[in-house]
PAVEXMI-877710 format. One record per residue (C-alpha): x, y, z. Coordinates in Angstrom, 1 decimal, decimal comma. Layout:
<pts>
((X; Y; Z))
...
</pts>
This chain:
<pts>
((-2,0; 36,2; 24,6))
((1,5; 37,5; 23,5))
((3,2; 36,0; 26,5))
((1,3; 32,6; 25,9))
((2,7; 32,6; 22,4))
((6,2; 33,1; 23,7))
((5,8; 30,6; 26,2))
((4,7; 28,1; 23,5))
((7,7; 28,9; 21,4))
((10,2; 28,4; 24,1))
((8,4; 25,2; 25,1))
((8,8; 24,0; 21,5))
((12,5; 25,1; 21,4))
((13,1; 22,9; 24,6))
((11,2; 20,0; 23,3))
((13,2; 20,0; 20,1))
((16,5; 20,1; 22,1))
((15,3; 17,0; 24,1))
((14,2; 15,2; 20,9))
((17,6; 16,0; 19,3))
((19,4; 14,6; 22,4))
((17,4; 11,4; 22,1))
((18,4; 11,2; 18,4))
((22,0; 11,7; 19,6))
((21,7; 8,4; 21,6))
((20,3; 6,4; 18,7))
((23,8; 5,3; 17,5))
((24,2; 3,1; 20,6))
((20,6; 2,2; 21,1))
((20,7; -1,0; 19,0))
((23,8; -2,1; 20,6))
((22,6; -1,7; 24,1))
((19,3; -3,4; 23,5))
((21,1; -6,2; 21,7))
((23,7; -6,6; 24,5))
((21,0; -6,7; 27,2))
((18,9; -9,2; 25,3))
((21,7; -11,5; 24,6))
((22,7; -11,4; 28,2))
((19,1; -12,1; 29,5))
((18,4; -15,0; 27,2))
((21,8; -16,6; 27,7))
((21,5; -16,2; 31,6))
((17,9; -17,8; 31,6))
((18,7; -20,5; 29,1))
((19,8; -24,1; 30,1))
((22,7; -25,9; 28,4))
((21,4; -29,0; 26,8))
((23,5; -32,1; 26,6))
((23,2; -35,2; 24,5))
((24,9; -38,4; 23,8))
((26,9; -39,1; 20,8))
((24,3; -40,3; 18,3))
((24,4; -42,1; 14,9))
((24,1; -40,1; 11,8))
((20,6; -38,5; 11,4))
((19,8; -40,5; 8,2))
((19,5; -43,8; 10,3))
((17,3; -42,4; 13,1))
((13,7; -41,3; 13,0))
((12,4; -37,9; 14,4))
((11,1; -39,7; 17,6))
((14,4; -41,4; 18,3))
((16,3; -38,2; 18,0))
((13,9; -36,6; 20,5))
((14,6; -39,4; 22,9))
((18,3; -39,0; 22,5))
((18,3; -35,3; 23,0))
((17,0; -34,9; 26,4))
((18,1; -33,5; 29,7))
((18,5; -36,8; 31,4))
((21,3; -37,9; 29,1))
((24,4; -36,2; 30,4))
((27,3; -38,2; 29,2))
((29,0; -35,4; 27,3))
((28,5; -31,7; 27,1))
((27,8; -30,2; 23,8))
((30,0; -27,4; 22,5))
((28,7; -23,9; 22,6))
((27,8; -22,3; 19,4))
((27,1; -18,6; 18,7))
((25,7; -16,6; 15,9))
((28,1; -13,9; 14,9))
((26,7; -10,7; 13,0))
((29,8; -8,9; 11,7))
((27,9; -6,0; 10,3))
((26,6; -4,9; 13,9))
((29,4; -6,7; 15,7))
((27,2; -8,7; 18,1))
((27,1; -12,4; 19,1))
((24,1; -14,5; 20,3))
((24,0; -18,0; 21,6))
((22,4; -20,7; 19,6))
((20,4; -23,6; 20,9))
((19,2; -26,8; 19,3))
((15,6; -26,9; 18,6))
((14,4; -30,6; 18,7))
((11,1; -29,6; 16,9))
((12,7; -28,1; 13,9))
((16,0; -30,1; 13,9))
((17,9; -26,9; 13,7))
((20,3; -24,6; 15,7))
((18,1; -21,5; 16,5))
((18,6; -18,3; 18,3))
((17,5; -18,3; 21,9))
((15,1; -15,4; 21,0))
((13,3; -17,5; 18,4))
((12,4; -20,4; 20,7))
((9,2; -19,6; 22,5))
((8,9; -21,3; 25,7))
((5,7; -19,6; 27,3))
((3,2; -16,9; 26,5))
((4,9; -14,4; 28,7))
((8,2; -15,0; 26,9))
((6,4; -14,7; 23,5))
((5,0; -11,2; 24,5))
((8,4; -10,0; 25,7))
((10,0; -11,6; 22,5))
((7,7; -9,5; 20,2))
((8,6; -6,4; 22,2))
((12,2; -6,9; 21,8))
((12,0; -7,9; 18,2))
((10,3; -4,5; 17,4))
((13,0; -2,6; 19,3))
((15,6; -4,6; 17,5))
((14,2; -3,8; 14,2))
((13,8; -0,2; 14,8))
((17,3; 0,0; 16,3))
((18,8; -1,9; 13,3))
((17,0; 0,4; 10,9))
((18,4; 3,5; 12,4))
((21,7; 2,0; 12,7))
((21,8; 0,8; 9,1))
((20,7; 4,4; 7,8))
((22,8; 6,6; 10,2))
((25,6; 4,8; 11,6))
((28,6; 3,5; 9,5))
((29,9; -0,2; 9,7))
((33,2; -1,3; 11,1))
((33,9; 1,8; 13,4))
((35,7; 1,9; 16,7))
((33,8; 2,2; 20,0))
((34,8; 5,9; 20,3))
((32,8; 6,7; 17,4))
((29,5; 6,5; 19,2))
((30,5; 9,0; 21,9))
((31,8; 11,3; 19,2))
((28,6; 11,1; 17,4))
((26,4; 11,9; 20,3))
((28,4; 15,2; 21,0))
((28,6; 16,2; 17,3))
((24,8; 15,8; 16,9))
((24,3; 18,1; 20,0))
((27,0; 20,5; 18,7))
((25,5; 20,7; 15,2))
((22,0; 21,4; 16,5))
((23,2; 24,3; 18,7))
((25,3; 25,5; 15,7))
((22,2; 25,6; 13,4))
((20,5; 27,8; 16,1))
((23,5; 30,1; 16,3))
((23,5; 30,4; 12,5))
((19,9; 31,5; 12,5))
((20,6; 34,1; 15,1))
((23,6; 35,4; 13,1))
((21,8; 35,5; 9,9))
((18,9; 37,5; 11,6))
((21,4; 39,9; 13,0))
((22,9; 40,5; 9,6))
((19,5; 41,3; 8,1))
((18,5; 43,6; 11,1))
((22,0; 45,3; 10,5))
((21,2; 45,9; 6,8))
((17,9; 47,4; 8,0))
((19,7; 49,6; 10,5))
((21,8; 51,1; 7,7))
((18,6; 52,8; 6,4))
((17,8; 54,1; 9,8))
((21,3; 55,4; 10,3))
((21,2; 57,5; 7,1))
((24,0; 55,4; 5,5))
((21,8; 54,7; 2,3))
((22,4; 58,5; 1,1))
((26,0; 58,3; 1,8))
((26,6; 55,1; -0,1))
((24,1; 55,2; -3,0))
((23,9; 58,9; -3,7))
((21,0; 61,1; -4,2))
((19,7; 59,3; -7,4))
((18,7; 56,2; -5,5))
((16,2; 56,6; -2,7))
((13,8; 54,8; -0,5))
((13,2; 51,0; -1,0))
((15,6; 50,9; -4,2))
((18,3; 52,4; -2,1))
((18,0; 49,8; 0,7))
((17,9; 46,9; -2,0))
((21,1; 48,3; -3,7))
((23,0; 48,7; -0,4))
((22,0; 45,4; 0,9))
((23,0; 43,5; -2,4))
((26,4; 45,5; -2,6))
((27,2; 44,9; 1,0))
((26,1; 41,2; 1,0))
((28,4; 40,5; -2,1))
((31,2; 42,5; -0,9))
((31,4; 40,8; 2,4))
((32,3; 37,5; 0,7))
((35,1; 39,0; -1,2))
((37,7; 39,3; 1,7))
((36,5; 35,9; 3,0))
((37,5; 34,1; -0,2))
((40,8; 35,8; -0,1))
((41,5; 34,9; 3,4))
((40,4; 31,3; 2,7))
((43,0; 31,0; 0,0))
((45,9; 32,4; 2,2))
((44,9; 30,3; 5,1))
((45,0; 27,1; 2,9))
((48,4; 28,0; 1,6))
((49,9; 28,7; 5,0))
((48,3; 26,2; 7,3))
((47,6; 23,1; 5,1))
((50,6; 21,1; 6,2))
((49,6; 21,5; 10,0))
((46,3; 19,9; 9,8))
((47,1; 16,2; 9,2))
((49,4; 15,5; 12,2))
((47,4; 17,8; 14,6))
((43,8; 17,5; 13,4))
((42,1; 17,5; 16,8))
((43,8; 20,7; 18,0))
((43,2; 22,6; 15,0))
((39,6; 21,5; 14,7))
((38,8; 22,6; 18,1))
((40,7; 26,0; 17,6))
((38,6; 26,5; 14,4))
((35,5; 26,4; 16,6))
((36,7; 29,6; 18,4))
((37,3; 31,2; 15,1))
((33,9; 30,4; 14,0))
((32,5; 31,8; 17,3))
((34,3; 35,0; 16,5))
((32,7; 35,1; 13,2))
((29,3; 34,6; 14,7))
((30,0; 37,3; 17,2))
((30,9; 39,8; 14,5))
((27,6; 38,9; 12,8))
((25,7; 39,8; 15,8))
((27,7; 43,0; 16,3))
((26,3; 44,3; 13,0))
((23,0; 44,6; 14,6))
((24,6; 46,6; 17,4))
((26,5; 48,8; 14,9))
((24,8; 48,9; 11,6))
((27,0; 51,9; 10,5))
((30,0; 49,5; 10,4))
((28,2; 46,7; 8,7))
((30,5; 46,2; 5,7))
((33,8; 45,8; 7,7))
((32,2; 43,8; 10,4))
((30,5; 41,5; 7,9))
((33,7; 41,1; 6,0))
((35,6; 40,1; 9,1))
((32,9; 37,8; 10,2))
((32,9; 36,1; 6,9))
((36,7; 35,8; 6,9))
((36,5; 34,1; 10,3))
((34,0; 31,6; 9,1))
((35,8; 30,9; 5,9))
((39,0; 30,0; 7,9))
((37,0; 27,9; 10,2))
((35,2; 26,0; 7,5))
((38,3; 25,4; 5,7))
((39,9; 23,9; 8,8))
((36,9; 21,8; 9,4))
((36,8; 20,4; 5,9))
((40,6; 19,9; 5,9))
((40,7; 17,9; 9,2))
((37,5; 15,9; 8,6))
((39,2; 13,0; 6,9))
((42,1; 12,8; 9,5))
((39,4; 12,6; 12,2))
((37,3; 10,1; 10,4))
((40,4; 7,9; 9,8))
((40,7; 7,5; 13,6))
((37,3; 5,7; 13,5))
((38,3; 3,1; 11,0))
((38,2; -0,4; 12,7))
((41,1; -2,8; 12,5))
((39,1; -5,9; 12,2))
((39,1; -6,6; 15,9))
((36,1; -7,8; 17,7))
((35,6; -7,8; 21,5))
((34,2; -11,2; 22,5))
((32,5; -11,3; 25,8))
((30,5; -14,5; 26,7))
((27,4; -13,9; 28,9))
((28,2; -16,6; 31,3))
((31,8; -15,6; 31,7))
((33,2; -19,0; 30,7))
((35,3; -19,9; 27,7))
((38,8; -19,0; 26,5))
((37,4; -16,0; 24,6))
((36,1; -14,1; 27,6))
((37,2; -10,5; 27,5))
((39,6; -11,0; 24,6))
((39,9; -9,7; 21,3))
((39,8; -11,6; 17,9))
((41,4; -10,1; 14,8))
((39,4; -10,9; 11,7))
((40,8; -9,3; 8,6))
((43,0; -6,3; 9,1))
((42,0; -2,7; 8,6))
((38,5; -1,9; 7,3))
((38,5; 0,6; 4,5))
((35,2; 2,3; 5,1))
((36,2; 6,0; 5,1))
((33,5; 6,6; 2,4))
((30,9; 5,0; 4,6))
((31,8; 7,0; 7,6))
((31,7; 10,3; 5,6))
((28,4; 9,6; 4,0))
((26,6; 8,6; 7,1))
((28,2; 11,6; 8,9))
((26,7; 13,9; 6,4))
((23,3; 12,2; 6,7))
((23,4; 12,8; 10,4))
((24,3; 16,4; 10,1))
((21,6; 16,9; 7,3))
((18,9; 15,7; 9,7))
((20,2; 17,6; 12,8))
((20,7; 20,9; 10,7))
((17,0; 20,7; 9,6))
((16,0; 20,4; 13,3))
((18,3; 23,0; 14,4))
((17,1; 25,5; 11,8))
((13,5; 24,9; 12,6))
((14,3; 25,3; 16,2))
((16,3; 28,4; 15,7))
((13,4; 30,2; 13,7))
((11,1; 29,5; 16,8))
((13,9; 30,8; 19,2))
((14,4; 33,9; 17,1))
((10,7; 34,6; 17,0))
((10,5; 34,0; 20,8))
((13,5; 36,3; 21,6))
((12,3; 39,1; 19,2))
((14,5; 42,0; 18,0))
((15,8; 43,2; 21,4))
((19,6; 43,8; 21,2))
((19,9; 42,7; 24,8))
((17,9; 39,4; 24,3))
((19,7; 38,5; 21,0))
((23,1; 39,0; 22,4))
((22,4; 37,1; 25,6))
((20,9; 34,1; 23,6))
((24,1; 34,3; 21,3))
((26,5; 34,1; 24,3))
((24,6; 31,2; 25,9))
((24,4; 29,3; 22,8))
((27,9; 29,7; 21,8))
((29,2; 28,6; 25,4))
((27,2; 25,5; 24,8))
((28,5; 25,0; 21,4))
((32,2; 25,2; 22,5))
((31,5; 22,9; 25,5))
((30,1; 20,2; 23,0))
((32,9; 20,7; 20,7))
((35,5; 20,1; 23,5))
((33,9; 16,8; 24,5))
((33,5; 16,0; 20,9))
((37,3; 16,3; 20,2))
((38,1; 14,7; 23,5))
((36,2; 11,5; 22,5))
((38,4; 10,9; 19,6))
((41,0; 8,2; 20,1))
((43,8; 8,1; 17,7))
((45,8; 4,8; 17,2))
((48,1; 6,6; 14,8))
((51,2; 8,2; 16,3))
((52,0; 11,9; 15,7))
((55,1; 13,5; 17,3))
((53,3; 14,6; 20,4))
((51,7; 11,2; 21,0))
((54,9; 9,3; 20,1))
((57,0; 11,4; 22,7))
((54,4; 11,1; 25,4))
((54,4; 7,3; 24,8))
((58,2; 7,2; 25,2))
((58,2; 9,5; 28,2))
((55,5; 7,4; 30,1))
((56,9; 4,0; 29,4))
((59,4; 2,2; 31,9))
((62,5; 0,3; 31,0))
((63,1; -3,2; 32,5))
((66,6; -3,6; 33,9))
((68,2; -6,3; 31,7))
((71,6; -4,7; 32,0))
((70,2; -1,5; 30,6))
((72,0; 1,3; 32,4))
((69,1; 4,0; 32,5))
((68,8; 6,0; 35,7))
((66,9; 4,0; 38,4))
((63,8; 6,4; 38,6))
((62,7; 5,0; 35,2))
((63,8; 1,5; 35,6))
((61,9; -1,5; 37,1))
((63,2; -4,9; 38,0))
((62,8; -7,7; 35,4))
((60,2; -10,4; 36,1))
((61,3; -13,8; 36,9))
((58,8; -15,8; 35,1))
((58,5; -13,9; 31,8))
((60,7; -13,8; 28,8))
((63,0; -11,1; 28,1))
((61,1; -7,7; 27,9))
((63,0; -4,4; 28,0))
((59,9; -2,0; 28,0))
((56,8; -1,9; 30,1))
((54,0; 0,4; 31,0))
((53,5; 1,4; 27,5))
((50,2; 3,7; 27,3))
((47,3; 2,5; 25,2))
((45,7; 4,9; 22,6))
((42,8; 5,6; 25,3))
((45,3; 6,6; 27,8))
((47,0; 9,1; 25,5))
((43,8; 10,5; 24,3))
((42,9; 11,4; 28,0))
((46,2; 13,3; 28,4))
((46,3; 14,9; 24,9))
((45,9; 18,7; 24,9))
((43,1; 19,8; 22,6))
((43,6; 23,7; 22,6))
((46,9; 24,6; 24,2))
((50,2; 23,7; 22,3))
((52,2; 20,7; 23,2))
((54,7; 20,6; 26,1))
((57,9; 22,4; 25,1))
((60,1; 19,3; 25,1))
((57,4; 17,3; 23,1))
((57,5; 19,7; 20,1))
((58,9; 18,6; 16,9))
((60,9; 21,9; 16,4))
((62,7; 21,4; 19,7))
((63,6; 17,7; 19,2))
((64,9; 18,1; 15,6))
((67,2; 20,6; 14,2))
((70,0; 21,3; 11,7))
((73,7; 20,7; 12,6))
((74,3; 24,5; 12,7))
((71,9; 25,1; 15,6))
((74,8; 24,7; 18,2))
((78,6; 24,6; 18,2))
((80,0; 21,4; 16,6))
((83,6; 21,0; 15,5))
((84,8; 18,5; 13,0))
((86,2; 16,1; 15,6))
((82,9; 15,9; 17,3))
((81,1; 15,2; 13,9))
((83,6; 12,6; 13,1))
((83,0; 10,9; 16,5))
((79,1; 11,1; 16,0))
((79,0; 9,7; 12,4))
((81,9; 7,2; 12,5))
((81,7; 6,1; 16,1))
((78,8; 6,9; 18,4))
((76,0; 6,6; 15,7))
((77,7; 4,6; 13,1))
((75,3; 3,0; 10,7))
((72,3; 5,1; 11,9))
((70,2; 7,6; 10,0))
((70,4; 10,1; 12,9))
((72,7; 11,4; 15,5))
((72,3; 13,5; 18,6))
((74,1; 16,8; 19,1))
((74,6; 18,3; 22,5))
((75,2; 22,1; 23,2))
((73,3; 25,3; 23,9))
((71,1; 26,8; 21,0))
((73,1; 29,5; 19,5))
((70,8; 29,9; 16,3))
((67,6; 30,8; 18,2))
((67,6; 33,5; 20,7))
((65,8; 32,8; 23,9))
((62,9; 35,1; 24,2))
((60,4; 35,9; 27,1))
((58,5; 32,7; 26,7))
((61,7; 30,8; 27,3))
((62,6; 32,7; 30,3))
((59,1; 32,4; 31,8))
((59,3; 28,5; 31,1))
((62,7; 28,4; 32,8))
((61,4; 30,4; 35,9))
((58,5; 28,1; 36,1))
((60,7; 25,0; 36,0))
((63,0; 26,6; 38,7))
((60,0; 27,4; 40,8))
((58,7; 23,9; 40,7))
((62,2; 22,6; 41,7))
((62,3; 24,9; 44,6))
((65,4; 26,6; 43,2))
((66,0; 30,3; 44,0))
((67,8; 32,6; 41,8))
((71,0; 34,2; 43,3))
((71,6; 37,8; 42,5))
((74,0; 38,5; 39,8))
((73,9; 34,9; 38,5))
((73,1; 34,4; 34,9))
((69,9; 32,4; 34,1))
((72,2; 30,1; 31,9))
((73,4; 28,5; 35,2))
((69,8; 27,2; 35,7))
((69,4; 26,1; 32,0))
((67,4; 22,8; 31,7))
((69,8; 20,1; 30,5))
((67,1; 18,6; 28,4))
((67,0; 21,6; 26,1))
((70,7; 21,3; 25,3))
((70,4; 18,3; 23,0))
((68,4; 17,6; 19,8))
((68,4; 15,2; 16,8))
((69,8; 15,7; 13,4))
((68,0; 13,5; 10,8))
((69,6; 12,0; 7,6))
((67,6; 13,1; 4,4))
((66,6; 9,5; 3,8))
((65,3; 8,8; 7,3))
((61,7; 7,5; 7,3))
((59,1; 7,1; 10,2))
((60,9; 4,1; 11,8))
((64,1; 6,1; 11,9))
((62,3; 9,0; 13,5))
((60,7; 6,8; 16,2))
((64,2; 5,2; 16,9))
((65,9; 8,6; 17,1))
((63,1; 9,9; 19,5))
((63,6; 6,8; 21,6))
((67,3; 7,5; 21,8))
((66,6; 11,2; 22,5))
((64,4; 10,3; 25,5))
((67,0; 7,9; 26,9))
((69,8; 10,5; 26,4))
((67,8; 13,2; 28,2))
((67,4; 11,0; 31,3))
((71,1; 10,3; 31,3))
((71,9; 14,0; 30,7))
((69,6; 15,1; 33,7))
((71,4; 12,6; 35,9))
((74,8; 13,8; 34,8))
((73,8; 17,5; 35,4))
((72,6; 16,8; 38,9))
((75,9; 15,0; 39,7))
((77,9; 17,8; 38,3))
((75,9; 20,4; 40,3))
((76,5; 18,5; 43,5))
((80,1; 18,8; 43,1))
((80,0; 22,6; 42,6))
((80,1; 24,3; 46,0))
((79,2; 27,9; 44,9))
((77,0; 29,5; 42,2))
((80,2; 31,6; 41,4))
((81,6; 28,6; 39,6))
((78,6; 27,2; 37,6))
((79,1; 24,1; 35,4))
((79,8; 24,9; 31,8))
((77,2; 24,3; 29,2))
((77,3; 20,7; 27,8))
((79,1; 20,1; 24,5))
((79,1; 16,9; 22,4))
((82,7; 16,2; 23,3))
((81,7; 16,0; 27,0))
((79,1; 13,3; 26,5))
((81,0; 10,8; 24,2))
((80,5; 7,8; 26,4))
((76,7; 8,6; 27,2))
((76,1; 9,0; 23,5))
((77,5; 5,5; 22,8))
((75,5; 4,0; 25,5))
((72,4; 5,7; 24,4))
((72,7; 4,3; 20,8))
((73,4; 0,9; 22,0))
((70,5; 0,9; 24,5))
((68,2; 2,4; 21,9))
((68,9; -0,3; 19,3))
((68,5; -3,0; 21,9))
((65,1; -1,5; 23,1))
((63,7; -0,7; 19,8))
((62,4; -4,0; 18,6))
((60,8; -4,7; 22,0))
((59,2; -1,2; 21,8))
((57,6; -2,0; 18,4))
((56,1; -5,2; 19,6))
((54,7; -3,5; 22,8))
((53,2; -0,8; 20,6))
((51,4; -3,3; 18,4))
((50,1; -5,1; 21,5))
((48,7; -1,8; 23,0))
((46,8; -1,2; 19,8))
((48,9; 1,4; 18,1))
((49,3; 1,2; 14,3))
((52,6; 0,5; 12,6))
((55,1; 3,4; 12,7))
((55,3; 3,6; 9,0))
((51,5; 4,8; 9,0))
((52,2; 7,5; 11,6))
((51,6; 11,2; 11,1))
((54,9; 12,5; 12,5))
((54,7; 15,7; 10,4))
((57,3; 17,2; 8,2))
((60,9; 17,4; 9,5))
((62,3; 19,8; 6,9))
((65,7; 20,6; 8,8))
((67,9; 17,5; 7,8))
((71,5; 16,8; 6,7))
((73,3; 14,5; 4,4))
((76,3; 12,6; 5,1))
((77,8; 9,2; 4,1))
((76,3; 6,4; 6,4))
((79,2; 4,2; 7,6))
((78,6; 0,5; 7,8))
((78,6; -1,1; 11,2))
((81,8; -2,9; 11,9))
((81,2; -6,6; 12,6))
((83,2; -8,3; 15,3))
((85,6; -10,7; 13,9))
((85,9; -14,1; 15,7))
((89,2; -15,7; 15,3))
((89,2; -19,6; 15,6))
((91,2; -20,9; 18,5))
((94,6; -22,4; 17,3))
</pts>
C-alpha cells in the first residue's frame, strides 16, 4: 500500500512536469497555429480577377455579381492583407460578392467540411490569443519565446529545489534537539518543546542577519558590472544560488552546524537574488522590439517576401514585459511548489534520497539556465560584443593598406563599401561566452589604460597628440606594460599562445622574446570621449594590432638567432603605422556605422560599453585643412 502511494506521488510529479512543459510552449502556440492557418488558406484559395467597373452607386447587386466573375480576366486585382500589429500576423483578404466586403479567407465558408475545420481553428485561435494576451507581452523580439520556454522550465525546477531546501532546514532544526544542542544554547531553564521553539526562532532570525549584510556589500561592489555584462552575471548567480541550496541541504546532514551553514546559505541566496533583480531590466531590454515586422507572403510572390518593414521605431514596453514575466513566474511557482510538496513526500526523510534528488534537480536547473541565457540576443553593443564584431569583419580593399589576410577584393558592381562580413546580433549571441570571462584581448582593461602604463617620452606624446591622432579624442600608445606585473595567468596564456603557434621555448631565453605584440598597445581616451569615440578608437586598435602583428613577423624573419631578439616595440618605432591607422579608421568608420545599422545593431550612443575610468586630458588640436592655391 505504501509503495502504491509513493508510485502515485511520483506519477503526479512527472505529470506536473509534463504539464509545465506544455505551458512553456504556450507562448508560441498562437503564432504557430496562426501561421499554419494563413499558409493553408492562402495556398488553397484562388485569386479572383475582375474588370474595372463603374462606381458601386450606379450598379445593382446583380450587376456587380456578373462583373466579378472568374471568367473576366482583363486585369488582376491587387493583393490585400489584414495586418494585426498586436500579434504581428498577416492574413490575406478576399472579396465576398455576397456581402460586398473584403473578408478574411477563414470567414468565407465554401463547404461543410471547411465549415467544421473553420470552427476548430477558430477555437484554437481564440484559446491561443487568450493565453497570448494574458501571459505574453506585445512587441517583443523572436528570441523572447525561446527564452520564455526555458525560463518557465527553470523556475518550475527551482520551486521544487526550494521546497527540498526548506524541508532540509526544518529537519536540521529538528536534528538540533536530537544532537543535544538545545541544552547548550538555551540553558537549563528552558527545556523540551519550548527549548526547540526558542532555538528554532533564534537560529531562523540569525541566519538572515549575515545575508542582509552580504547583500549590502555585494550591491556596493558589483553594481557597476551588471549592466554591460548582464548575461554572464545572471548565469554566474545561478551557481551561487545552487551553492546556497546545497548549504541548506547540508544542515540536515550536520544539524550541529545549523547556524553557520544556514547563514552562509542565506548569504549566497541574497547575493544571487540581488544579481537576478539587478540584471532583470538589462535582460528584458534585449526583448524590446524596434518596430520591425517580418513579412512573408504565403505564395512566395511580391516584393515584400522575406523582407522587414520598419513601422515606428523602438517599442517602449519594458513595463509590459516585466508584468507578464512576473505573471508567468507566479503560475509556474505555484505549480512547482505543489510538485515539490508531492516530491518531498515521495522521497521521505532519508538523507541519501534528499541529497540525490537535490543533485539531480540542481543539475537540471543549471542546464535550463544555460539555455535560457544563451537564447538572449542583444542588439546593444557592450565592449566584448563590439570587439568581436570588429575582429570578425573584413575590410574591402579600396586602397586601404591592411594586411592581406583580412582584406577581400572590392566588388565591381556595387558602390564603395569598405567593410563586409559584419556579424549580426544572432551570430554574436552564438559565440558569446556565458560563464567564462571574455578573451584576454577583448577585455576593456586591456584595451584602455592611462598614459603611465608604459614608457612614453614628451617627443612621443607630442607626435601622438599633434600629428598622428590630431583632432581625435583618443590616441594609441605602444610599449610593454610596466605598471602591471605579469603574473602566472599571463605566463600560462603566453605559453598556450606559443603552443598553438608551434613555437618551442629555447633554454635561457626570456619569455619577453615571445611576447604577443597585440598586448603591447592600448588606447588612451580623452575625458570627454563618448561611445562613438570609444567605438572609433576600438576600430583603430583592431587595425593597428593587425599591422603590428605583420610588423613583428617581418622583424622576426630578419633575426637569425634567438640570442638577438627584437626589442619591445615603442611608440617612436611605429609612427608611420600609427598615422596610417588613424587615416584608415577615419575612412572606414562611417561605413562601419551604416553596416552595423543594416545588420540590426542599435546606435552606438545607446551601447553599454561600461565605465572607462582611466582617462587623460589634453588640448585637442584642430585638424589642419589643406590649402588649395589657385593657379596663376
